[in-house]
N, CA, C and O of each residue as an XYZ file, in Angstrom:
552
protein
N       0.573     -1.365     -0.445
C       0.187      0.146     -0.273
C       0.731      1.328      0.070
O       1.529      1.381      1.006
N       0.362      2.481     -0.666
C       1.492      3.012     -1.088
C       1.218      4.273      0.188
O       0.018      4.203      0.453
N       1.728      5.123      0.856
C       1.190      5.961      1.690
C       1.068      7.722      1.000
O       2.020      8.143      0.343
N       0.107      8.419      1.185
C      -0.125      9.725      0.900
C       0.804     10.267      1.695
O       1.607      9.893      2.550
N       0.327     11.655      0.957
C       1.357     12.110      2.267
C       0.925     12.673      3.604
O       1.693     13.254      4.370
N      -0.664     12.409      3.879
C      -1.279     12.790      4.761
C      -0.531     11.748      5.841
O       0.244     12.021      6.757
N      -1.198     10.082      5.266
C      -0.936      8.863      6.264
C       0.962      9.609      6.857
O       1.353      9.608      8.024
N       1.628     10.050      5.847
C       2.854     10.254      6.224
C       3.408     11.285      7.234
O       4.459     11.280      7.875
N       2.369     12.186      7.186
C       2.561     13.173      8.492
C       1.575     12.532      9.144
O       1.478     13.053     10.256
N       0.884     11.763      9.026
C       0.355     10.881     10.601
C       1.899     10.103     11.321
O       2.377     10.485     12.389
N       2.350      9.246     10.678
C       3.289      8.418     10.821
C       4.849      9.453     11.271
O       5.714      9.089     12.068
N       4.834     10.744     10.507
C       5.787     11.064     11.435
C       5.428     12.005     13.001
O       6.217     12.263     13.909
N       4.564     12.217     12.930
C       3.425     12.911     13.972
C       4.150     11.622     14.763
O       5.176     11.891     15.389
N       3.627     10.104     14.771
C       3.993      9.479     15.431
C       5.271      8.990     16.422
O       5.454      8.929     17.637
N       6.129      8.644     15.086
C       7.030      8.541     15.566
C       8.221     10.094     16.557
O       9.101      9.867     17.386
N       7.872     11.196     16.157
C       8.190     12.460     16.422
C       7.743     12.488     18.065
O       8.496     12.936     18.930
N       6.573     12.010     18.312
C       5.555     11.820     19.771
C       6.743     10.834     20.221
O       7.878     11.132     20.594
N       6.302      9.900     20.114
C       7.427      8.791     20.174
C       8.608      9.400     20.747
O       8.503      9.818     21.900
N       9.999      9.558     19.991
C      10.735     10.418     20.542
C      10.527     11.690     21.225
O      11.526     12.189     21.742
N       9.364     12.337     21.327
C       9.292     13.599     22.483
C       9.547     12.778     23.310
O      10.745     12.906     23.566
N       9.003     11.775     24.053
C       8.671     10.719     24.932
C       9.227     10.039     25.775
O       9.099      9.709     26.954
N      10.461      9.762     24.169
C      11.818      8.394     25.514
C      12.861      9.310     24.269
O      12.640      8.874     23.140
N      13.377      9.872     24.282
C      14.883     10.622     23.621
C      15.893      9.740     23.077
O      16.284      9.764     21.909
N      16.548      8.466     24.568
C      17.072      7.809     23.932
C      16.592      6.788     22.950
O      17.417      5.896     22.751
N      15.556      6.694     22.336
C      14.722      5.479     21.959
C      15.744      5.339     20.322
O      16.297      6.351     19.894
N      15.816      4.533     19.872
C      15.953      4.193     18.857
C      15.223      3.952     17.343
O      14.474      3.085     16.894
N      15.721      4.942     16.904
C      15.027      5.294     15.755
C      13.930      4.670     14.635
O      12.785      4.997     14.326
N      14.935      3.508     14.136
C      14.607      2.263     13.592
C      13.124      1.489     14.143
O      12.041      1.187     13.642
N      14.082      1.331     16.047
C      12.429      0.438     16.335
C      11.249      0.930     16.014
O      10.259      0.489     15.430
N      11.732      2.568     16.823
C       9.734      3.636     16.402
C       9.213      3.786     15.049
O       8.056      4.033     14.711
N      10.620      3.532     14.068
C       9.921      3.406     12.644
C       9.398      2.369     12.556
O       8.349      2.259     11.921
N       9.949      1.389     13.131
C       9.058     -0.154     13.132
C       7.719     -0.512     13.395
O       6.872     -1.056     12.687
N       7.697     -0.004     14.822
C       6.447      0.173     15.652
C       5.022      1.116     15.157
O       4.204      1.556     15.964
N       4.956      1.277     13.896
C       4.171      2.623     13.406
C       2.801      0.913     13.079
O       3.137     -0.250     12.852
N       2.005      1.229     13.143
C       1.030      0.539     13.305
C       1.216      0.243     11.885
O       2.037     -0.648     11.670
N       0.552      0.871     10.667
C      -0.032      0.776      8.973
C       1.623      0.872      8.788
O       1.853      0.777      7.583
N       2.622      0.997      9.402
C       3.446      0.300      8.330
C       4.019     -0.639      8.248
O       4.688     -1.186      9.125
N       3.753     -1.117      6.672
C       4.167     -2.819      6.206
C       4.873     -3.070      5.465
O       5.139     -4.193      5.038
N       5.511     -1.627      5.038
C       6.642     -1.524      4.418
C       7.826     -1.742      5.037
O       7.791     -1.655      6.264
N       9.625     -2.192      4.160
C      10.464     -2.284      4.953
C      11.084     -0.960      4.976
O      11.621     -0.478      5.974
N      10.928     -0.041      3.133
C      11.088      1.323      3.117
C      10.921      1.990      3.495
O       9.735      2.269      3.321
N      11.529      2.842      4.222
C      10.561      3.832      4.705
C      10.656      5.592      3.767
O      11.568      6.373      3.498
N       9.001      5.549      3.512
C       8.737      6.534      2.679
C       9.642      8.199      2.495
O       9.572      8.969      3.453
N      10.291      8.544      1.473
C      11.246      9.876      1.594
C      10.709     10.400      2.748
O      10.892      9.978      3.889
N       9.985     11.413      2.377
C       9.276     11.962      2.924
C       9.458     12.305      4.464
O      10.061     13.268      4.937
N       8.788     11.280      5.138
C       8.807     10.633      6.330
C       9.770     10.930      6.517
O       9.496     11.881      7.250
N      11.151     10.922      6.455
C      12.720     11.160      6.296
C      12.493     12.255      6.092
O      12.131     12.826      7.121
N      12.507     12.568      5.661
C      12.462     14.915      5.386
C      11.790     15.276      6.863
O      12.418     15.878      7.734
N      10.072     14.703      7.055
C      10.037     15.293      8.075
C      10.729     15.023      9.940
O      10.700     15.827     10.872
N      11.174     13.886      9.914
C      11.596     13.713     10.877
C      12.580     13.903     11.119
O      12.704     13.796     12.339
N      13.886     14.266     10.442
C      14.992     14.410     10.730
C      14.580     15.846     10.419
O      15.101     16.574     11.263
N      13.930     16.472      9.638
C      14.502     18.246      9.435
C      13.661     18.390     10.654
O      13.653     19.620     10.700
N      13.028     18.055     11.561
C      12.045     19.075     12.863
C      12.771     18.303     13.887
O      12.307     18.692     14.959
N      13.494     17.584     14.065
C      14.858     17.442     14.632
C      15.497     17.914     14.199
O      15.216     19.112     14.249
N      16.515     17.699     13.606
C      17.392     19.221     13.235
C      17.289     20.224     13.319
O      18.279     20.849     13.697
N      15.957     21.008     12.999
C      15.650     22.369     13.547
C      15.119     22.286     14.679
O      14.843     23.419     15.074
N      14.825     21.467     15.435
C      14.237     21.966     17.028
C      13.633     22.671     17.772
O      12.460     22.922     18.051
N      15.470     23.220     18.317
C      15.295     24.362     18.871
C      15.551     25.628     17.812
O      16.426     26.418     18.165
N      14.955     25.863     16.704
C      14.804     27.407     16.315
C      13.229     26.815     16.203
O      12.599     27.602     16.910
N      12.574     26.136     15.838
C      10.774     25.405     15.920
C       9.944     26.035     17.092
O       9.021     26.806     17.358
N      11.188     24.923     17.780
C      10.413     25.775     19.478
C      10.777     27.283     20.060
O       9.998     27.765     20.882
N      11.462     27.726     19.819
C      12.069     29.094     20.071
C      10.357     30.419     18.855
O       9.553     31.295     19.174
N      10.630     29.887     17.919
C       9.292     30.088     17.455
C       7.764     29.853     17.652
O       6.752     30.372     17.181
N       8.010     28.887     18.515
C       6.753     28.406     18.972
C       6.837     29.386     20.721
O       5.650     29.711     20.721
N       7.087     29.663     21.322
C       7.667     30.464     22.264
C       7.501     31.514     22.139
O       7.261     32.105     23.192
N       7.518     32.230     21.061
C       7.761     33.440     20.036
C       5.624     33.785     20.022
O       5.111     34.872     20.287
N       4.765     32.348     19.595
C       3.628     32.768     19.155
C       2.578     32.582     20.793
O       1.457     33.089     20.816
N       2.979     32.023     21.707
C       2.801     31.618     22.631
C       2.347     33.031     23.741
O       3.267     33.823     23.949
N       1.162     33.293     24.335
C       0.982     34.017     24.832
C       1.341     34.542     26.173
O       1.274     33.654     27.023
N       1.539     35.180     26.429
C       2.480     36.522     28.022
C       2.029     35.383     29.065
O       0.911     35.122     29.508
N       3.128     34.868     29.274
C       3.086     34.206     30.911
C       3.455     32.850     30.326
O       4.624     32.583     30.603
N       2.897     31.974     29.663
C       3.299     30.594     29.488
C       4.860     30.751     28.254
O       5.479     31.527     27.525
N       4.795     29.435     28.743
C       5.831     28.584     28.057
C       6.057     27.684     27.116
O       5.123     27.863     26.333
N       6.852     26.649     26.617
C       6.776     25.987     25.445
C       6.463     24.889     26.622
O       5.538     24.177     26.233
N       6.859     24.554     27.764
C       6.855     23.927     28.840
C       5.274     23.382     28.970
O       5.174     22.158     29.052
N       4.270     24.004     28.992
C       2.930     24.197     29.280
C       2.206     23.250     27.907
O       1.258     22.466     27.952
N       2.934     23.609     26.890
C       1.881     22.944     25.888
C       1.889     20.904     26.188
O       2.819     20.199     26.581
N       0.129     20.422     25.707
C       0.799     19.050     25.607
C       1.576     19.050     24.694
O       1.886     19.981     23.950
N       1.981     17.834     24.714
C       3.344     17.579     23.844
C       2.550     16.881     22.214
O       2.916     17.161     21.073
N       1.849     16.301     22.460
C       0.845     16.291     21.087
C       0.708     18.013     20.031
O       1.192     18.249     18.924
N      -0.054     18.844     20.852
C       0.101     19.930     20.668
C       1.904     20.439     20.045
O       2.075     20.939     18.933
N       2.632     20.266     20.676
C       3.801     20.513     20.434
C       4.007     19.863     19.455
O       3.949     20.588     18.461
N       4.226     18.827     19.217
C       5.009     17.959     18.284
C       4.193     18.167     16.679
O       4.786     17.985     15.616
N       2.469     18.654     16.804
C       2.000     19.317     15.498
C       2.697     21.216     15.472
O       3.129     22.030     14.656
N       2.496     21.137     16.513
C       3.359     23.229     15.852
C       4.649     22.952     14.899
O       4.857     23.459     13.797
N       5.664     21.788     15.772
C       6.680     22.055     14.821
C       6.816     21.529     13.785
O       7.559     22.031     12.942
N       6.038     20.196     13.519
C       6.528     20.004     11.962
C       5.630     20.556     11.195
O       6.076     20.735     10.062
N       4.006     21.075     11.403
C       3.454     22.575     10.840
C       4.445     23.527     10.369
O       4.260     23.721      9.167
N       5.725     24.410     10.963
C       6.305     25.081     11.362
C       7.442     24.325     10.312
O       7.386     24.910      9.231
N       8.008     23.703     10.296
C       8.459     22.723      9.747
C       8.577     22.990      8.021
O       9.437     23.357      7.220
N       7.085     22.543      8.009
C       6.087     22.270      6.130
C       6.417     23.513      6.010
O       7.373     23.862      5.318
N       5.741     24.252      6.601
C       5.435     25.919      5.843
C       7.028     27.025      5.321
O       7.235     27.988      4.584
N       7.919     26.033      6.344
C       9.382     27.050      6.089
C      10.471     26.160      5.039
O      11.352     26.582      4.290
N       9.947     24.569      5.368
C      11.215     24.375      4.542
C      10.887     22.902      3.902
O      11.809     22.094      3.789
N       9.458     22.541      3.455
C       9.413     21.966      2.790
C       8.461     22.145      1.288
O       7.342     22.644      1.166
N       9.472     21.466      0.100
C       9.121     21.805     -0.692
C       7.517     21.924     -1.299
O       6.495     21.491     -0.767
N       7.611     22.427     -2.186
C       5.565     22.113     -2.760
C       4.735     22.257     -1.724
O       3.584     22.044     -2.104
N       4.785     22.490     -0.728
C       3.742     22.290     -0.105
C       2.917     24.140      0.875
O       3.347     24.701      1.883
N       1.799     24.491      0.059
C       1.319     25.351      0.579
C       1.130     26.266      1.845
O       0.136     25.691      2.288
N       1.351     27.193      2.669
C       1.487     27.651      3.469
C      -0.028     26.987      4.212
O      -0.146     26.628      5.384
N      -1.107     26.962      3.122
C      -2.630     26.585      3.943
C      -3.087     25.144      3.840
O      -4.138     24.694      4.294
N      -1.657     24.141      2.834
C      -1.886     23.104      3.339
C      -1.255     22.542      4.005
O      -1.437     21.324      3.999
N      -0.223     23.084      4.898
C       0.891     22.612      5.956
C      -0.267     23.425      7.098
O       0.341     23.072      8.108
N      -1.331     24.146      7.598
C      -1.614     24.629      8.332
C      -2.923     23.643      8.661
O      -3.082     23.252      9.817
N      -3.920     23.228      7.532
C      -4.874     22.872      7.294
C      -4.422     20.814      8.111
O      -5.178     20.170      8.838
N      -3.205     20.428      7.670
C      -2.852     19.251      8.152
C      -2.516     18.665      9.277
O      -2.238     17.520      9.632
N      -2.626     19.984      9.888
C      -1.862     20.226     11.755
C      -3.538     20.351     12.035
O      -3.902     19.539     12.886
N      -4.443     21.055     11.588
C      -5.377     20.564     11.915
C      -6.087     19.619     11.759
O      -6.811     19.382     12.726
N      -6.196     18.854     10.776
C      -6.178     17.237     11.202
C      -5.659     16.401     11.791
O      -6.181     15.308     12.009
N      -4.090     16.875     12.314
C      -4.046     15.615     12.595
C      -3.666     15.846     14.457
O      -3.068     15.085     15.218
N      -4.436     17.501     14.777
C      -5.069     17.810     15.917
C      -6.530     17.100     16.236
O      -6.802     17.040     17.435
N      -7.434     16.594     15.385
C      -8.496     16.179     15.111
C      -8.400     14.978     15.679
O      -9.323     14.648     16.425
N      -7.364     14.119     15.484
C      -6.893     12.985     15.803
C      -6.111     12.724     16.307
O      -5.752     11.621     15.894
N      -5.322     13.165     17.280
C      -4.632     12.812     18.125
C      -4.112     13.715     19.165
O      -3.217     13.383     19.942
N      -4.950     15.381     19.163
C      -5.171     16.291     19.875
C      -7.107     16.480     20.279
O      -8.059     15.826     19.853
N      -7.051     17.699     21.291
C      -9.019     17.759     21.463
C      -9.176     19.198     20.183
O      -8.500     19.848     19.385
N     -10.546     19.064     20.711
C     -11.362     20.264     19.822
C     -10.277     22.232     20.330
O     -10.193     23.327     19.775
N      -9.637     21.526     21.807
C      -9.709     23.952     22.034
C      -8.721     22.726     21.853
O      -9.577     21.952     21.422
N      -7.745     22.089     21.859
C      -6.315     22.361     21.172
C      -5.916     22.550     19.613
O      -4.810     22.779     19.123
N      -6.966     22.407     19.098
C      -7.285     22.534     17.471
C      -7.364     23.561     17.011
O      -6.978     23.914     15.897
N      -8.323     24.697     18.517
C      -8.424     26.039     18.177
C      -7.059     26.611     18.943
O      -7.044     27.829     18.765
N      -6.345     26.350     19.429
C      -5.021     27.179     20.309
C      -4.429     26.419     18.380
O      -3.910     27.333     17.739
N      -4.451     25.699     17.952
C      -3.104     25.345     17.072
C      -3.576     26.449     16.283
O      -2.762     27.352     16.093
N      -4.611     26.552     15.834
C      -4.960     26.558     14.437
C      -4.896     28.667     14.878
O      -5.731     29.216     14.160
N      -4.612     29.065     15.228
C      -4.393     30.430     16.182
C      -2.912     30.699     15.781
O      -2.376     31.375     14.903
N      -2.432     29.821     16.876
C      -0.450     30.308     16.661
C      -0.583     30.154     15.194
O      -0.443     31.263     14.680
N      -0.727     29.533     14.597
C      -0.051     29.101     12.756
C      -0.766     30.214     12.188
O      -0.285     30.658     11.146
N      -1.865     30.799     12.659
C      -2.404     31.741     11.743
C      -1.294     33.334     12.176
O      -0.942     34.321     11.531
N      -1.115     32.949     13.284
C      -0.072     34.143     13.199
C       0.361     34.742     12.835
O       0.411     35.942     12.568
N       1.309     32.844     12.674
C       2.691     33.119     12.772
C       2.942     33.133     10.591
O       3.904     33.648     10.022
N       1.744     32.408      9.884
C       1.253     33.102      8.937
C       1.628     34.649      8.448
O       2.294     35.209      7.577
N       0.552     35.058      9.857
C       0.413     36.083      9.293
C       1.838     37.555      9.881
O       1.726     38.746      9.591
N       2.877     37.011     10.611
C       3.597     37.587     10.462
C       4.811     37.373      9.496
O       5.699     38.112      9.071
N       4.464     35.981      9.314
C       5.566     36.085      7.599
C       5.018     36.696      6.326
O       5.543     36.760      5.215
N       3.753     37.163      6.776
C       2.807     37.749      5.100
C       4.084     39.373      5.101
O       4.639     40.111      4.288
N       3.975     39.174      6.609
C       4.043     41.264      7.062
C       5.347     41.357      6.650
O       5.520     42.254      5.825
N       6.821     40.407      7.101
C       7.846     41.007      6.352
C       8.355     40.734      5.524
O       9.540     41.000      5.324
N       7.394     39.920      4.541
C       7.713     40.008      2.622
C       7.140     41.443      2.330
O       7.157     41.893      1.184
């Protein structure tokens, strides 16, 4: 079965969430533990997302901190929401052929699946704020 980008994003979320929960975990073991990942070949876009978010994590976290309301820190965010925001910000800034609106919509879909309605609204607001900042600087 060939995976579409939405399914790959879900897998990227699962891998990044597992690594967030256990930073010492073996990444190959995490990849192999993904439920519907029945192929030995890891999709290239999955590697792009996971490796990219991990490599850019400090910068992404700094950007997320800047999007939070006064008095909030990144440590107060639910781990699922943090991973979703990292993924979306990575795609917006670094992924080729992914329009901002698609990255935001996909983040909201991940939030529907892996988080709460309240979190989905928060993620939408944070990413909307980021998009507005980017548009003002261009």
